[in-house]
C-alpha positions as CSV (number, residue, x, y, z in Angstrom):
1,X,95.8,113.2,110.7
2,X,92.2,112.5,109.8
3,X,90.1,115.7,109.4
4,X,93.0,118.0,108.9
5,X,93.9,119.6,105.6
6,X,97.5,118.8,104.6
7,X,97.9,122.2,102.9
8,X,97.2,124.5,105.8
9,X,97.1,122.3,108.9
10,X,93.6,123.7,109.5
11,X,90.4,121.5,109.7
12,X,89.4,120.5,106.2
13,X,86.2,122.1,105.0
14,X,83.9,120.5,102.5
15,X,80.5,121.3,100.9
16,X,77.5,119.1,101.0
17,X,75.0,118.7,98.1
18,X,73.1,121.9,99.1
19,X,76.3,124.0,99.1
20,X,76.5,124.3,102.9
21,X,79.9,124.3,104.4
22,X,80.6,121.3,106.7
23,X,83.3,120.9,109.3
24,X,86.4,118.7,109.5
25,X,84.6,115.5,110.4
26,X,83.6,115.2,106.7
27,X,87.0,115.9,105.2
28,X,87.9,114.5,101.9
29,X,90.1,111.4,102.2
30,X,92.3,112.5,99.3
31,X,93.5,115.5,101.3
32,X,94.3,113.7,104.4
33,X,96.7,111.0,105.4
34,X,99.9,109.9,103.6
35,X,99.0,111.7,100.3
36,X,99.6,115.0,102.0
37,X,103.4,114.6,101.6
38,X,103.0,114.4,97.9
39,X,101.0,117.6,97.4
40,X,103.6,120.3,98.2
41,X,106.8,121.2,96.2
42,X,109.3,118.5,96.2
43,X,113.0,119.0,96.7
44,X,115.7,116.7,95.3
45,X,117.7,114.6,97.7
46,X,121.1,116.3,98.7
47,X,123.2,114.1,96.4
48,X,121.2,115.1,93.3
49,X,121.5,118.8,94.4
50,X,125.3,118.5,94.7
51,X,125.5,117.0,91.2
52,X,123.2,119.7,89.8
53,X,125.3,122.4,91.4
54,X,128.5,121.0,89.8
55,X,126.9,120.5,86.4
56,X,125.1,123.9,86.2
57,X,127.5,126.0,88.3
58,X,124.5,127.2,90.3
59,X,126.4,127.2,93.6
60,X,128.6,129.9,92.2
61,X,125.6,131.9,91.0
62,X,124.9,133.2,94.5
63,X,128.4,133.3,95.9
64,X,129.5,136.3,97.9
65,X,132.1,137.3,95.2
66,X,129.3,138.2,92.8
67,X,127.4,140.4,95.1
68,X,128.4,144.1,94.6
69,X,129.7,146.0,97.5
70,X,127.6,149.1,96.6
71,X,123.8,149.2,96.5
72,X,121.9,150.2,93.4
73,X,121.1,153.6,95.0
74,X,124.8,154.3,95.6
75,X,125.6,153.4,92.0
76,X,122.8,155.7,90.7
77,X,124.0,158.6,92.9
78,X,127.5,158.2,91.6
79,X,126.2,158.3,88.0
80,X,124.2,161.4,88.9
81,X,127.3,163.2,90.1
82,X,129.2,162.1,86.9
83,X,126.2,163.3,84.8
84,X,126.3,166.7,86.4
85,X,130.0,167.2,85.4
86,X,129.4,165.7,82.0
87,X,126.4,168.0,81.2
88,X,128.3,171.1,82.3
89,X,131.3,170.1,80.2
90,X,129.1,169.4,77.2
91,X,127.3,172.8,77.5
92,X,130.7,174.6,77.8
93,X,132.0,172.7,74.8
94,X,129.0,173.6,72.6
95,X,128.7,177.2,73.8
96,X,125.0,177.1,72.9
97,X,121.8,175.6,74.3
98,X,120.9,172.0,73.8
99,X,117.3,170.8,73.8
100,X,116.4,168.5,76.7
101,X,115.1,165.9,74.2
102,X,118.5,165.8,72.6
103,X,120.5,165.8,75.8
104,X,118.6,162.9,77.5
105,X,119.6,160.1,75.0
106,X,123.2,161.2,75.2
107,X,123.2,161.0,79.0
108,X,121.3,157.7,79.0
109,X,123.8,156.1,76.6
110,X,126.7,156.9,78.9
111,X,125.3,156.3,82.4
112,X,122.9,154.1,84.4
113,X,120.2,156.7,84.7
114,X,116.5,157.2,83.8
115,X,115.0,160.2,82.2
116,X,113.5,161.1,85.5
117,X,117.0,161.2,87.0
118,X,118.1,163.6,84.3
119,X,115.1,165.8,84.8
120,X,115.8,166.0,88.5
121,X,119.5,166.6,87.8
122,X,118.6,169.6,85.6
123,X,116.3,171.0,88.3
124,X,119.2,170.7,90.8
125,X,121.6,172.4,88.4
126,X,119.1,175.2,87.8
127,X,118.5,175.7,91.5
128,X,122.3,175.9,92.0
129,X,122.4,178.6,89.3
130,X,124.6,176.6,86.9
131,X,122.0,176.3,84.1
132,X,119.1,178.5,83.2
133,X,115.6,177.5,84.3
134,X,113.9,177.8,80.9
135,X,111.0,175.4,81.6
136,X,109.5,177.7,84.3
137,X,108.4,180.1,81.5
138,X,106.2,177.2,80.1
139,X,104.7,176.7,83.7
140,X,106.5,173.4,84.1
141,X,108.3,172.2,87.2
142,X,110.8,170.0,85.3
143,X,112.3,170.3,81.8
144,X,110.5,168.7,78.9
145,X,111.7,167.6,75.4
146,X,111.6,171.1,73.9
147,X,113.3,172.8,76.9
148,X,116.5,174.5,75.9
149,X,119.3,173.7,78.4
150,X,122.0,176.3,78.6
151,X,124.6,177.5,81.0
152,X,123.7,180.5,83.0
153,X,125.5,183.8,82.3
154,X,127.1,183.6,85.8
155,X,128.6,180.2,85.0
156,X,130.0,181.3,81.6
157,X,131.9,184.2,83.1
């Protein structure tokens, strides 16, 4: 194993006194031979791993029972659909407009969404004609904190 670096398996490179790179024939003895086995990460013998798993419960940490059947994207999509219904119901209940900056914290408290998701949701509702697109008047593509969110007249009737 002389002349081979134990970390990469490539020929060991060294530098002489003038800073010139030398080849493997001048490899450092501390990086070759039996000491290579001690440089990398060490794993515990199986019997210690079994004891650790029993003591810490780590083997149950990654069991298939704890893995959700739905992906994160599916959970977010379900919450977006629930938020659509909830926002429309809230606007019908209040019978007046609600500022986007007031609406967002209420939605975020209830559902697993981000502010970006709520903005996109409002844009979808406006495109469907359910709510009024009031942020376009301010030359914005998405609602901002001061945007009034209200049901469109067609939805109210």
